[in-house]
Structure formats: C-alpha cells, structure tokens
C-alpha positions in Angstrom: 0.0 0.0 0.0 2.8 2.4 1.0 4.6 1.6 -2.3 1.5 2.4 -4.3 1.1 5.7 -2.5 4.7 6.6 -3.4 4.2 5.8 -7.0 1.0 7.9 -7.1 2.9 10.8 -5.5 5.6 10.6 -8.1 3.0 10.4 -10.9 1.3 13.5 -9.6 4.6 15.4 -9.4 5.4 14.4 -13.0 1.9 15.5 -14.2 2.4 18.8 -12.4 5.8 19.4 -14.2 4.3 18.8 -17.6 1.9 21.6 -18.4 -0.3 20.5 -21.3 -2.5 23.6 -21.3 -2.7 25.8 -24.3 -0.7 29.0 -23.5 -2.9 32.2 -23.2 -2.0 34.7 -25.9 -2.1 38.5 -25.4 -4.5 39.1 -28.3 -5.0 42.6 -29.8 -8.3 44.4 -29.2 -10.7 43.6 -32.0 -13.2 46.0 -33.7 -16.4 44.0 -33.0 -18.3 46.4 -35.2 -16.8 44.5 -38.0 -19.1 41.5 -38.5 -16.2 39.3 -39.6 -14.5 39.8 -36.2 -17.6 39.6 -34.0 -19.3 36.4 -32.8 -21.7 35.0 -35.3 -24.9 34.7 -33.3 -26.8 33.0 -36.2 -28.3 29.5 -36.5 -25.4 27.0 -36.7 -23.0 30.1 -36.6 -23.4 30.6 -40.3 -21.9 33.9 -41.7 -24.2 36.9 -41.4 -24.0 37.7 -45.1 -26.5 40.5 -44.9 -24.2 42.4 -42.5 -20.9 41.9 -44.3 -19.5 44.4 -46.7 -16.5 44.1 -49.0 -14.8 46.9 -47.0 -14.9 44.6 -43.9 -12.6 41.9 -45.3 -9.2 43.6 -45.4 -9.2 45.1 -41.9 -10.6 41.7 -40.7 -7.7 39.9 -42.3 -5.2 42.3 -40.7 -6.7 41.8 -37.3 -6.9 38.0 -37.6 -3.3 37.9 -38.8 -2.2 39.9 -35.7 -4.2 37.5 -33.5 -2.4 34.5 -35.2 1.0 36.1 -34.6 0.1 36.7 -30.9 -0.9 33.0 -30.6 2.3 31.8 -32.1 4.3 34.2 -29.8 2.5 32.6 -26.8 3.6 29.1 -27.9 7.2 30.2 -28.6 7.6 32.2 -25.4 5.9 29.6 -23.1 8.5 28.9 -20.3 7.0 25.5 -19.8 8.6 22.3 -21.2 7.2 21.6 -24.7 4.4 19.0 -24.6 1.9 17.7 -27.0 -0.8 19.9 -25.4 1.0 23.2 -25.0 2.8 23.0 -28.4 1.2 20.7 -30.9 -2.5 21.3 -29.8 -1.8 25.0 -29.3 -0.3 25.2 -32.8 -3.3 23.3 -34.2 -5.8 25.6 -32.6 -4.1 28.9 -33.4 -5.4 30.9 -36.4 -9.1 29.9 -35.9 -10.3 33.5 -36.5 -8.1 33.8 -39.6 -9.3 30.4 -40.9 -12.9 31.5 -40.5 -12.4 34.7 -42.4 -10.2 33.2 -45.1 -12.5 30.2 -45.6 -15.4 32.6 -46.2 -13.6 35.1 -48.4 -11.8 32.6 -50.7 -14.9 30.4 -51.1 -16.8 33.6 -52.2 -13.9 34.6 -54.4 -14.2 31.4 -56.3 -18.0 31.2 -56.4 -19.0 34.8 -56.9 -15.9 36.9 -57.6 -15.7 40.6 -58.6 -13.0 43.0 -59.6 -13.0 44.5 -56.0 -12.7 41.0 -54.4 -9.8 40.2 -56.8 -8.1 43.4 -55.7 -8.6 42.6 -52.0 -7.2 39.1 -52.6 -4.1 40.6 -54.3 -3.4 42.8 -51.3 -4.2 40.1 -48.7 -2.4 37.1 -50.2 1.2 38.4 -49.7 0.3 39.0 -46.0 -0.9 35.5 -45.7 2.2 34.1 -47.4 4.4 36.1 -45.1 2.6 34.8 -42.1 2.8 31.2 -43.3 6.5 31.5 -43.9 7.1 33.2 -40.6 5.4 30.3 -38.8 6.9 27.4 -40.8 10.4 28.8 -40.7 10.4 29.9 -37.0 13.4 28.2 -35.5 12.1 28.6 -31.9 8.7 27.2 -32.8 10.3 24.2 -34.7 12.6 23.5 -31.7 9.5 23.0 -29.5 7.8 20.8 -32.1 11.0 18.8 -32.6 11.3 18.2 -28.9 7.8 16.8 -28.6 8.4 14.8 -31.8 11.5 13.2 -30.3 9.9 12.7 -26.8 6.2 12.2 -27.5 5.3 10.2 -24.5 2.1 8.1 -24.6 -0.3 9.4 -27.3 -3.4 8.2 -28.9 -3.2 7.0 -32.5 -4.8 10.1 -33.9 -2.5 12.3 -31.8 0.5 10.5 -33.1 -0.6 11.2 -36.6 -1.1 14.9 -35.9 2.3 15.1 -34.3 3.9 13.3 -37.3 2.0 15.6 -39.8 3.0 18.7 -37.9 6.7 17.8 -37.7 6.8 16.7 -41.4 5.1 20.0 -42.4 7.8 22.0 -40.8 10.5 19.7 -42.2 9.1 20.0 -45.8 9.2 23.8 -45.5 12.8 23.8 -44.6 12.7 24.2 -40.8 14.9 21.1 -40.3 17.7 22.3 -42.6 21.2 22.8 -41.2 22.3 26.3 -40.2 24.6 26.5 -43.2 21.8 25.7 -45.5 19.4 28.1 -43.7 21.9 30.9 -44.4 20.8 30.8 -48.0 17.7 32.9 -49.0 14.5 30.9 -48.8 11.9 31.9 -51.4 8.4 32.6 -50.2 5.9 29.9 -50.9 2.9 31.3 -52.8 -0.4 31.4 -50.9 -3.3 30.1 -52.9 -7.0 30.2 -52.3 -6.9 26.6 -51.1 -4.4 27.5 -48.3 -6.9 28.2 -45.6 -4.5 27.4 -42.8 -1.1 28.7 -41.9 0.0 26.0 -39.6 -0.7 22.3 -39.0 -3.5 20.1 -40.3 -6.9 21.1 -39.0 -8.4 18.9 -36.3 -11.1 19.2 -33.7 -10.3 18.5 -30.1 -12.7 17.6 -27.3 
C-alpha cells in the first residue's frame, strides 16, 4: 500500500511538471463592429452575409493575422517544457479566426468573384504568405515541435498522426535544414485560395 502511494505521488509530481494547457495569448483588441470579427450569433453560426460588406474583409484579415501572430508568440515564449498539449495542440488551434475569415472570403472569391474582391485578394495574399513562412520557418517554434516529436510520451493513434503531420510539415518547409543551408535565402511559398490554414493540419479537439 505504501509503495503504491509513493508511485502515485511521483506520478502526480510528473503531471504537475508537464503543463499541457494551451498558452494564453495576449490578443490585440478587435473591432467588434466588423461582423467578420464579432461572434456569429446565427443559426449554426453561419456567416451573417447581410451584415458583411467588402470593405470589412481587409481590416478583418489584418486583425486576424495579428491574432495569429500573438498566438504563435505565446507558444514560442511559453516557459513550460514543450508538450503535445502546449505546443502541438496549441499550434493546431491557433489561427481559428483567420481560418474562418479566409474560408469565407476565398470560397466567395471562387464562387462569386468581382473586380473588387480580386483586388482585395491581391493585397491580402502576400500578407498570408508572409505569415505562413514566418510560422513554418520559425526556429524557436520548430525547436519545440521537434522536442515533442523526439519525446512524444504516450499518445493516442490520432494524436501520433497529428504530431507526425505537424513535424513533417515543418521539415518539408525547410525548418529542419542545417544552419549553413538556412543561411541561404528561402523563397516565399505562394499562398493560394486553397491555403486556408497557416500551420498544421486542422483537427477538432474535445
């Protein structure tokens, strides 16, 4: 009985040292008068199309990109040891606002485009490409992902796949290159209308 209590105590201490919680980001203040940034209090949270104007998209993209950068900063600057929860899950969840806006805009761009929407896309796409590259080539962020990848602990099958996909995504984008190779200029990857996410593969967590 005494031995069992000792084992439980050590297990509790280990659990306390490994912080799996998603780090809290210091998000910029959002202009909630913009319907793309406010909560969608509609049936099934469908976009409030009657309230959205084309002029809302670009400032909404800028605000959502700033939020995504803040979420990435929170992951990178987390003083806790990298874990699946505080790094991989956090990376998976970041960018939800940006994905919502990008998903709506680019679907409309393909289905019902206009000259004005094309102009917005031309101004927004370089910003999305820059964000995507800043994430995938962030050495501090990749270092955390790599540490979890090399020391994953016990994970469910679907979590193992997410970890593998996340690591390989960074590796394919050049994050795992040697320092000598990384000193060479890296061309920006073009952002297309199908690139709705700027990080790992999307997945819903309970």
